[in-house]
C-alpha positions as CSV (number, residue, x, y, z in Angstrom):
1,M,76.3,57.8,119.8
2,S,76.9,57.4,123.5
3,K,75.3,53.9,123.4
4,T,77.5,52.8,120.5
5,L,80.5,54.0,122.4
6,C,79.6,52.0,125.4
7,Q,79.0,48.9,123.3
8,Y,82.4,49.3,121.8
9,V,84.1,49.8,125.1
10,R,82.3,46.7,126.4
11,W,83.4,44.6,123.4
12,F,87.1,45.8,123.7
13,D,87.3,45.0,127.4
14,Q,85.7,41.5,126.6
15,K,88.2,40.8,124.0
16,L,91.1,41.8,126.4
17,A,89.9,39.3,129.1
18,H,88.5,36.6,126.9
19,R,89.6,33.3,127.9
20,R,89.8,30.4,125.6
21,G,88.0,27.2,126.4
22,A,90.4,24.3,127.2
23,D,87.9,21.9,125.4
24,T,89.0,23.7,122.0
25,I,92.7,23.1,122.4
26,K,92.8,19.5,121.3
27,E,90.7,20.0,118.2
28,S,92.4,23.2,117.1
29,D,96.0,22.6,118.0
30,G,96.4,20.1,115.0
31,L,100.0,19.3,116.0
32,K,100.7,15.8,117.5
33,I,104.3,15.3,118.5
34,H,105.0,11.8,119.6
35,L,108.3,11.7,121.5
36,S,109.4,9.4,124.2
37,A,110.8,10.2,127.7
38,T,114.4,9.6,126.4
39,E,113.8,12.1,123.4
40,L,112.4,14.7,125.7
41,V,115.6,14.4,127.9
42,F,117.8,14.8,124.8
43,L,115.8,17.8,123.7
44,G,116.0,19.3,127.1
45,V,119.6,18.8,127.7
46,G,120.6,19.7,124.1
47,R,118.6,22.9,124.6
48,Y,120.2,23.7,127.7
49,L,123.7,22.8,127.0
50,G,123.9,24.5,123.6
51,G,123.9,28.2,122.8
52,G,123.2,29.3,126.3
53,L,126.5,27.8,127.5
54,Y,128.8,28.8,124.8
55,I,127.3,32.2,124.3
56,T,127.5,33.3,128.0
57,V,130.4,31.6,129.7
58,G,133.3,33.6,127.8
59,A,131.9,37.0,128.1
60,V,130.6,36.8,131.6
61,A,133.7,35.3,133.0
62,K,136.1,37.8,131.1
63,Y,134.2,41.1,131.4
64,V,131.4,40.7,134.1
65,A,132.1,38.2,137.1
66,G,135.6,36.5,136.7
67,P,135.8,33.1,138.5
68,A,132.5,34.1,140.3
69,I,130.7,33.0,137.2
70,V,130.0,29.8,139.2
71,I,128.0,31.7,141.5
72,C,126.2,33.5,138.6
73,F,125.0,30.1,137.3
74,L,123.9,29.3,140.8
75,V,121.8,32.4,141.3
76,A,120.4,32.0,137.6
77,G,119.7,28.4,138.3
78,L,117.8,29.1,141.4
79,S,115.6,31.8,139.8
80,S,114.9,29.3,137.0
81,L,114.0,26.6,139.4
82,L,111.5,28.8,141.1
83,S,110.0,29.9,137.8
84,R,109.8,26.3,136.7
85,L,108.0,25.2,139.9
86,C,105.3,28.0,139.2
87,Y,105.2,26.9,135.5
88,V,104.4,23.2,136.5
89,E,101.3,24.3,138.4
90,F,100.4,26.7,135.6
91,D,100.7,24.0,133.0
92,A,98.8,21.6,135.3
93,R,95.7,23.7,135.2
94,V,95.3,23.1,131.5
95,P,96.6,19.6,130.9
96,R,96.2,19.5,127.0
97,S,97.8,23.1,126.3
98,S,100.9,23.4,124.3
99,S,102.6,26.3,125.5
100,A,102.6,29.1,128.2
101,C,100.8,31.2,125.7
102,V,97.8,28.8,125.5
103,C,97.9,28.3,129.2
104,S,97.7,32.0,129.7
105,Y,95.0,32.3,127.2
106,V,92.8,29.7,129.1
107,T,93.4,31.0,132.6
108,M,94.3,34.6,132.4
109,G,92.8,36.0,129.1
110,Q,93.7,37.0,125.6
111,L,95.9,40.2,126.3
112,W,97.9,38.4,128.9
113,A,98.5,35.4,126.5
114,F,99.7,37.6,123.7
115,I,102.2,39.4,125.8
116,V,103.7,36.1,127.0
117,G,103.6,34.4,123.5
118,W,105.1,37.6,121.8
119,N,108.1,37.7,124.3
120,I,108.7,34.0,124.0
121,I,108.9,34.3,120.2
122,L,111.5,37.2,120.7
123,L,113.4,34.9,123.1
124,F,113.7,32.2,120.4
125,L,114.3,34.6,117.4
126,I,117.3,36.1,119.2
127,A,118.6,32.7,120.5
128,T,118.5,31.4,117.0
129,A,120.3,34.4,115.7
130,C,122.9,34.3,118.4
131,T,123.5,30.6,118.3
132,A,124.1,30.9,114.5
133,S,126.6,33.7,115.1
134,V,128.5,31.8,117.6
135,W,128.5,28.7,115.4
136,R,130.3,30.9,112.7
137,Y,132.9,32.1,115.2
138,A,133.7,28.5,116.3
139,F,134.0,27.4,112.8
140,D,136.0,30.4,111.7
141,S,138.5,29.9,114.5
142,L,139.4,26.5,113.0
143,I,140.5,27.9,109.7
144,G,142.3,31.1,111.1
145,D,139.5,33.6,111.0
146,L,139.4,33.5,107.1
147,I,135.6,34.0,107.0
148,S,135.7,37.0,109.4
149,Q,138.4,38.8,107.2
150,A,136.6,38.0,104.0
151,L,133.2,39.2,105.3
152,E,134.7,42.4,106.8
153,G,136.4,43.2,103.6
154,T,133.4,42.4,101.3
155,F,130.2,43.3,103.2
156,P,131.1,46.1,105.9
157,L,128.3,47.8,107.6
158,H,129.0,51.3,108.6
159,V,126.3,51.9,111.3
160,P,128.1,51.8,114.5
161,Y,126.1,50.9,117.8
162,L,123.2,49.7,115.8
163,L,124.6,46.8,113.5
164,A,127.4,44.5,113.3
165,T,130.7,45.5,111.7
166,Y,130.0,43.3,108.7
167,A,127.0,41.2,107.3
168,D,127.3,37.7,108.5
169,F,126.0,35.7,105.4
170,L,127.3,32.2,106.8
171,A,125.1,32.6,109.9
172,L,122.0,33.6,107.6
173,G,122.7,30.4,105.4
174,L,123.0,28.2,108.4
175,V,119.6,29.4,109.8
176,L,117.8,28.9,106.5
177,L,119.4,25.5,106.1
178,L,118.0,24.3,109.3
179,A,114.7,25.9,108.7
180,V,114.4,23.7,105.7
181,L,115.5,20.7,107.6
182,L,112.8,21.4,110.2
183,A,110.3,21.8,107.3
184,L,110.9,18.2,106.4
185,G,109.3,17.0,109.7
186,V,110.2,16.1,113.2
187,P,111.2,12.4,112.6
188,E,113.7,13.6,109.9
189,S,115.5,15.9,112.4
190,A,115.1,14.3,115.8
191,W,117.9,11.7,115.0
192,V,120.3,14.4,113.9
193,Y,119.3,16.2,117.2
194,R,120.1,13.1,119.3
195,V,123.6,12.6,117.7
196,F,124.5,16.2,118.1
197,T,123.4,16.2,121.8
198,G,125.4,12.9,122.6
199,I,128.6,14.5,120.9
200,N,128.0,17.6,123.0
201,I,127.9,15.7,126.2
202,L,131.0,13.7,125.5
203,V,132.9,17.0,124.6
204,L,131.8,18.7,127.7
205,S,132.7,15.7,129.9
206,F,136.4,15.8,128.3
207,T,136.5,19.6,128.8
208,I,135.5,19.2,132.5
209,V,138.0,16.5,133.3
210,S,140.8,18.1,131.4
211,G,140.1,21.6,133.0
212,F,140.3,20.1,136.5
213,I,143.6,18.2,135.6
214,K,145.2,21.3,134.0
215,G,143.7,23.9,136.2
216,D,145.6,26.1,138.7
217,P,143.7,27.2,141.7
218,H,146.0,30.3,141.8
219,N,143.9,31.6,138.8
220,W,141.0,32.1,141.3
221,K,143.3,34.2,143.6
222,L,144.9,36.6,140.9
223,M,145.3,40.2,142.2
224,N,146.2,43.2,140.2
225,Q,149.8,42.8,140.9
226,G,149.6,39.4,139.3
227,Y,148.0,40.6,136.1
228,T,151.1,41.5,134.3
229,L,152.9,38.4,135.4
230,A,150.1,36.1,134.4
231,T,149.8,37.9,131.0
232,A,153.4,37.2,130.3
233,G,154.0,34.1,127.9
234,S,150.4,33.7,127.2
235,F,149.4,31.5,124.3
236,S,146.3,33.7,123.6
237,H,146.8,36.4,120.9
238,H,143.6,38.2,121.6
239,S,143.2,41.4,123.5
240,L,142.9,41.3,127.2
241,G,139.9,42.4,129.2
242,P,139.9,44.7,132.2
243,P,141.5,42.8,135.2
244,G,139.0,44.2,137.8
245,A,139.9,44.1,141.3
246,G,141.2,40.5,141.3
247,G,140.5,37.5,143.5
248,F,137.5,35.2,143.1
249,V,135.0,38.1,142.7
250,P,137.0,40.6,140.7
251,F,134.0,42.7,139.8
252,D,132.3,42.8,143.2
253,F,128.8,41.9,144.1
254,E,127.5,44.0,141.2
255,G,129.5,41.9,138.7
256,V,127.9,38.7,140.1
257,V,124.3,39.9,139.8
258,R,124.8,41.3,136.2
259,G,126.6,37.9,135.4
260,A,123.5,36.0,136.9
261,A,121.3,38.1,134.7
262,M,123.1,37.2,131.7
263,C,123.5,33.6,132.6
264,F,119.7,33.2,132.9
265,Y,119.4,32.7,129.2
266,A,121.2,29.4,129.8
267,F,118.1,28.1,131.8
268,V,115.3,29.0,129.7
269,G,115.1,25.6,127.8
270,F,112.1,24.3,130.0
271,A,109.8,26.0,127.9
272,D,111.1,24.2,124.9
273,I,110.4,20.8,126.7
274,T,106.9,21.8,127.7
275,T,105.8,22.2,124.2
276,R,106.6,18.5,123.6
277,E,105.0,17.0,126.5
278,R,101.8,16.6,124.6
279,G,100.1,14.1,122.3
280,D,99.4,10.7,123.4
281,L,102.2,10.8,125.8
282,K,101.2,11.7,129.4
283,P,102.8,14.9,130.6
284,Q,106.1,14.1,132.3
285,R,106.7,17.2,134.2
286,S,109.9,15.8,136.3
287,I,111.7,15.6,133.0
288,S,112.5,19.3,132.7
289,L,113.4,19.6,136.4
290,F,115.8,16.7,136.0
291,S,117.3,18.3,132.8
292,L,117.7,21.6,134.8
293,L,119.6,19.9,137.5
294,M,122.0,18.1,135.1
295,C,122.6,21.2,133.1
296,F,123.2,23.4,136.3
297,L,125.9,20.8,137.3
298,A,127.4,20.9,133.8
299,Y,127.6,24.8,133.8
300,F,129.1,24.8,137.2
301,A,131.7,22.2,136.2
302,V,132.5,23.8,132.9
303,S,132.8,27.4,134.2
304,A,134.9,26.3,137.1
305,A,137.2,24.2,134.9
306,L,137.5,27.1,132.4
307,T,138.5,29.7,135.1
308,L,140.8,27.3,136.7
309,T,142.6,26.6,133.4
310,V,142.9,30.1,132.2
311,P,143.0,33.3,134.1
312,Y,139.7,35.0,133.6
313,H,141.1,38.3,132.0
314,Q,142.6,36.0,129.1
315,I,139.5,34.0,128.2
316,H,138.5,34.3,124.7
317,H,135.1,36.1,124.3
318,Y,133.7,34.2,121.5
319,N,135.5,30.9,121.5
320,P,136.5,30.2,125.2
321,L,136.8,26.5,125.4
322,P,139.0,25.6,122.3
323,E,141.2,28.6,123.2
324,A,141.7,27.3,126.8
325,F,143.3,24.1,125.4
326,L,145.6,26.2,123.2
327,H,146.4,28.1,126.2
328,V,147.6,25.0,128.1
329,G,149.5,23.7,125.1
330,W,146.9,21.1,124.1
331,G,146.8,22.2,120.5
332,P,145.2,18.9,118.9
333,A,142.4,19.0,121.5
334,R,141.4,22.4,120.6
335,Y,140.1,21.1,117.2
336,V,138.2,18.1,118.8
337,V,136.6,20.4,121.3
338,A,135.7,22.9,118.5
339,V,134.0,20.2,116.3
340,G,132.1,19.0,119.3
341,I,130.9,22.7,120.0
342,L,129.9,23.0,116.4
343,C,127.6,19.9,117.0
344,A,126.2,21.4,120.1
345,L,125.4,24.8,118.7
346,M,123.7,22.9,115.7
347,S,121.5,20.9,118.1
348,S,120.7,24.1,120.1
349,L,119.7,25.7,116.9
350,L,117.2,23.0,116.2
351,G,115.9,23.3,119.7
352,D,115.4,27.0,119.3
353,M,113.6,26.8,116.0
354,F,111.6,23.7,116.7
355,P,109.1,25.3,119.4
356,M,109.1,28.9,117.9
357,S,107.6,27.9,114.7
358,R,104.8,26.0,116.5
359,L,104.2,28.8,118.9
360,I,103.8,31.2,116.1
361,R,101.3,29.0,114.4
362,A,99.4,28.5,117.4
363,M,99.0,32.2,118.0
364,A,98.1,32.7,114.2
365,E,95.5,30.1,114.5
366,D,93.8,31.9,117.3
367,G,93.9,35.0,115.2
368,L,96.5,36.8,117.4
369,L,99.0,36.8,114.6
370,F,98.4,36.9,110.7
371,R,96.3,34.0,109.4
372,A,98.8,33.3,106.5
373,L,101.0,31.7,109.3
374,V,98.6,28.8,109.9
375,R,99.2,27.2,106.5
376,V,100.7,23.7,106.9
377,Y,102.1,21.1,104.5
378,G,99.9,18.1,103.4
379,H,99.1,15.4,106.0
380,T,102.2,15.8,108.1
381,K,100.9,19.1,109.5
382,I,104.2,20.7,109.3
383,P,103.7,24.5,109.9
384,I,105.6,25.5,106.7
385,M,104.8,29.4,106.7
386,A,105.6,29.6,110.4
387,I,108.9,27.9,110.1
388,M,110.1,29.7,107.0
389,S,109.0,33.2,108.2
390,S,110.5,32.9,111.7
391,G,113.7,31.3,110.1
392,N,113.9,34.2,107.6
393,L,113.5,36.8,110.5
394,A,116.1,35.1,112.8
395,G,118.3,34.9,109.9
396,I,118.2,38.5,109.1
397,M,118.9,39.2,112.8
398,A,122.1,37.0,112.6
399,L,123.0,38.7,109.3
400,L,122.8,42.3,110.6
401,F,123.3,42.4,114.4
402,E,126.3,41.6,116.7
403,F,125.1,38.9,119.1
404,S,126.6,40.7,122.0
405,D,124.3,43.6,121.4
406,I,121.1,41.7,121.4
407,A,121.8,38.8,123.6
408,N,120.6,40.4,126.9
409,L,117.2,40.7,125.1
410,M,116.8,37.0,125.6
411,A,117.1,37.3,129.3
412,V,114.7,40.1,129.6
413,A,112.1,38.4,127.4
414,S,112.3,35.1,129.3
415,L,112.4,36.9,132.7
416,L,109.3,38.8,132.0
417,A,107.4,35.8,130.7
418,Y,108.3,33.7,133.6
419,S,107.4,36.5,136.1
420,M,103.9,36.8,134.5
421,V,103.6,32.9,135.0
422,S,104.3,33.3,138.7
423,F,101.9,36.0,139.0
424,S,99.2,34.0,137.1
425,V,99.9,31.0,139.6
426,L,99.4,33.4,142.5
427,A,96.3,34.9,141.3
428,L,94.6,31.8,140.0
429,R,95.1,29.8,143.4
430,Y,92.9,32.4,145.2
431,Q,90.1,32.5,142.4
432,P,87.0,30.2,142.0
433,D,87.5,27.1,140.1
434,Q,86.9,27.9,136.4
435,N,85.2,25.3,134.3
436,L,88.2,24.7,132.0
437,S,86.8,21.7,130.5
438,K,83.6,23.0,129.3
439,N,83.3,26.7,128.8
440,K,79.5,26.8,128.7
441,K,79.0,29.6,131.1
442,T,79.4,33.1,130.1
443,E,81.7,35.5,132.0
444,E,78.7,37.4,133.2
445,E,77.0,34.3,134.6
446,T,80.2,33.3,136.4
447,E,80.5,36.7,137.9
448,I,76.9,36.4,139.2
449,E,77.4,33.2,140.7
450,C,80.5,34.5,142.6
451,V,78.3,37.2,144.0
452,L,75.7,34.9,145.1
453,E,77.9,32.4,146.9
454,G,79.7,35.1,148.8
455,S,80.1,35.0,152.5
456,P,78.7,37.3,155.2
457,L,81.5,39.7,154.1
458,E,79.2,40.7,151.2
459,S,75.8,40.3,152.9
460,E,76.6,42.6,155.9
461,P,77.9,46.0,155.5
462,E,81.2,46.9,157.2
463,A,80.9,48.9,160.5
464,G,84.0,50.9,159.9
465,T,87.7,50.8,159.0
466,S,88.8,48.7,161.9
467,N,86.4,46.1,160.7
468,I,87.7,46.3,157.2
469,L,91.4,45.8,158.4
470,R,90.3,43.0,160.8
471,S,88.7,41.2,157.8
472,L,92.0,41.5,155.9
473,W,94.0,39.6,158.7
474,F,91.2,37.5,159.9
475,P,88.8,36.4,157.0
476,T,85.3,35.4,158.4
477,S,84.9,32.8,155.7
478,I,87.0,29.7,154.9
479,T,85.7,29.4,151.5
480,L,86.2,31.7,148.3
481,T,84.2,34.9,148.1
482,Q,84.0,37.8,145.8
483,K,85.7,40.0,148.6
484,S,88.5,37.3,149.1
485,V,89.2,37.4,145.3
486,Q,89.3,41.2,145.1
487,I,91.5,41.3,148.3
488,V,94.1,39.0,146.5
489,S,93.9,40.6,143.2
490,G,94.6,44.0,144.7
491,C,97.2,42.8,147.1
492,A,99.1,40.7,144.5
493,S,99.3,43.6,142.1
494,L,100.4,46.1,144.8
495,A,103.0,43.5,145.9
496,V,104.4,43.3,142.4
497,L,104.7,47.0,142.2
498,L,106.5,47.1,145.4
499,L,108.8,44.4,144.4
500,T,109.6,46.2,141.2
501,I,110.5,49.4,143.1
502,L,112.6,47.4,145.6
503,G,114.4,45.6,142.8
504,L,115.0,48.9,141.1
505,I,116.5,50.5,144.3
506,L,118.7,47.5,144.9
507,A,120.0,47.4,141.5
508,Q,120.7,51.2,141.0
509,W,122.0,52.0,144.6
510,P,123.3,48.8,146.0
511,R,126.0,50.4,148.0
512,H,123.8,52.8,149.9
513,V,121.4,50.1,151.4
514,F,123.6,49.8,154.5
515,S,125.0,53.2,154.7
516,G,122.2,54.7,156.9
517,D,120.8,57.2,154.4
518,P,117.4,57.3,153.0
519,V,117.8,54.4,150.8
520,L,118.1,52.1,153.9
521,T,114.8,53.5,155.2
522,T,113.0,53.2,151.9
523,V,114.2,49.6,151.5
524,A,113.0,48.7,155.2
525,V,109.6,50.4,154.6
526,L,109.1,48.5,151.3
527,L,110.1,45.2,153.1
528,L,107.5,45.9,155.9
529,L,104.8,46.6,153.4
530,I,105.6,43.6,151.2
531,T,105.7,41.2,154.3
532,G,102.3,42.6,155.4
533,I,100.8,42.2,152.1
534,T,102.1,38.7,151.8
535,V,100.6,37.8,155.2
536,I,97.2,39.1,154.0
537,I,97.3,37.1,150.9
538,W,98.2,34.0,152.8
539,R,95.3,34.5,155.3
540,Q,92.8,34.5,152.5
541,P,91.1,31.1,151.4
542,Q,92.4,29.3,148.5
543,S,90.7,27.4,145.6
544,P,90.2,23.7,146.7
545,S,90.3,22.3,143.2
546,P,92.4,19.4,142.7
547,L,95.8,19.7,140.8
548,T,98.4,17.4,140.0
549,F,100.9,19.8,141.4
550,R,100.6,22.8,143.6
551,V,103.3,25.3,144.2
552,P,104.5,24.9,148.0
553,A,104.8,27.9,150.3
554,L,102.2,30.0,148.4
555,P,102.3,32.9,148.3
556,V,106.0,33.3,149.4
557,L,107.5,31.1,146.5
558,P,105.7,33.0,143.5
559,L,106.6,36.4,145.1
560,V,110.3,35.4,145.6
561,S,110.3,34.1,142.1
562,I,108.9,37.5,140.7
563,F,111.5,39.5,142.9
564,L,114.5,37.5,141.6
565,N,113.3,37.8,138.0
566,V,112.6,41.6,138.4
567,Y,115.9,42.1,140.0
568,L,117.8,40.3,137.4
569,M,116.0,42.4,134.7
570,M,117.0,45.7,136.5
571,Q,120.6,44.7,135.6
572,M,120.1,45.4,131.9
573,T,121.4,48.3,130.2
574,T,119.3,51.2,128.9
575,W,120.1,50.1,125.3
576,T,118.5,46.6,126.0
577,W,115.4,48.1,127.5
578,T,115.2,50.3,124.4
579,L,115.2,47.3,122.1
580,F,112.8,45.6,124.3
581,G,110.2,48.5,124.2
582,V,110.6,48.6,120.4
583,W,109.9,44.8,120.1
584,N,106.7,45.0,122.3
585,A,105.5,48.4,120.7
586,I,105.5,46.4,117.3
587,G,103.7,43.5,119.0
588,F,101.0,45.8,120.5
589,A,100.5,47.5,117.2
590,I,99.9,44.0,115.7
591,Y,97.6,43.0,118.5
592,F,95.4,46.2,118.6
593,G,95.6,46.6,114.8
594,Y,94.9,42.9,113.9
595,G,94.6,40.5,116.5
596,I,91.9,41.8,118.7
597,Q,89.7,42.0,115.6
598,H,90.5,38.7,114.0
599,S,90.9,36.6,117.3
600,L,88.5,33.6,117.6
């Protein structure tokens, strides 16, 4: 009985840590997407400049940050840039992979891959649902809110704090329609995507130029006493938000940080681009960085133009840009901009649904999700079951939930996934080179080789605590050893734990940091410990294996990326974390109940 239990425990442990061979990806992936560099740029820009912009800019500017939303986009863009740099090296380790999930499977193991993939699926599901809801709001505003009135009177939902006020059947129908379009194949939908993205860029350019022409710098200086005066004579018929303290940063530093956490969703499109840098096309990793820079400039300019044109407390929550033109008396321009936004949101929907279905199919093909999702259509290899199942689930979410209640889940899911990527890069740089191209050696043989190739650290016993501490700061070997791998693994895990505690303290008690109370002492001690651990990691020998890209300033850059991501995650509400926990509990139930037994 004891022997059987030990065998089961060993099997269970091997399953969790099992790494997929990179030589199996090309054969089992089954999806070849032939897109040019120009098409990749269109896909990336369309993904960035879609729902992420139109979902966040109105709510964040009105309720969270005010005119300081431009700083929010700067902070979110910086965090996304650091994550992207880590993602590039992570992706370079498995040149033929198709997603962060597959990269994690090859380099970090099965459980790590499932967590990353499951949360990226959540990101795309909610992005699709939210974008469909915002599309309905934008269309509804053109016809005088007739759809909202009809749905609210016909399909009300009497479940406060959990569901929307009414069932949004128009958003459901839109998601299902686009799912069918995607099921027809990439060539049929790619031209639609390019047209919509082009219209989106033209509309945003017009909005930016018009906003700076009609903008009033006084709107960045409004104080409480000017709130009533600015409200008088307003064209907006919508309820006003809280004025805050006024000025450029009306909601203080806390508002800027919370706004940055919400704005991070607007920068998650590079995961979408990476899934297309495959097939016969050589990976063009600079494309997503170029798209990131372009879109940050667009976000900065649009949010600046909006807050200059309209006092932040009068910005429309759901439909900010068309209502801004109504505010300044440019009524006809409102309809032109609204039509452009509808096209932009349509391309964003395609950008969300495109990679989601392929990620679901890839995980199902590995056995991590249900095998029925692998089914494809004919010779085109279109993942019909993955497209329709994900489309139905996203449509149900758009039908039942208010997008403002679930939008923050997108940021949490993406921040967690990218933090795991940053940690993976940090850990892998200090591990022996894995034979990713040919997985002929067992894990036991690899472990034995690591021991045999050890330095004098393993062959000579330590004389005492002083020698152990000395070996941390001054390694006696310039090559990788089992001891150095263990040191980095332990230190990296401890650093992440301390960074998480630091982020929690700074998020919960920001005003107490410089007040001289125990919070300041705790923060100082944490910073000293993190600095010491970072130096210990830096002193250890790195893997000499050649890569097409290596993250600079290791280990500082990945740790800074993790801290920024964790700090932004700590800005989320308890309700957001509750929903996030429920989603991951469902994921673990699927993995431990099905995936771990059926995985290849």
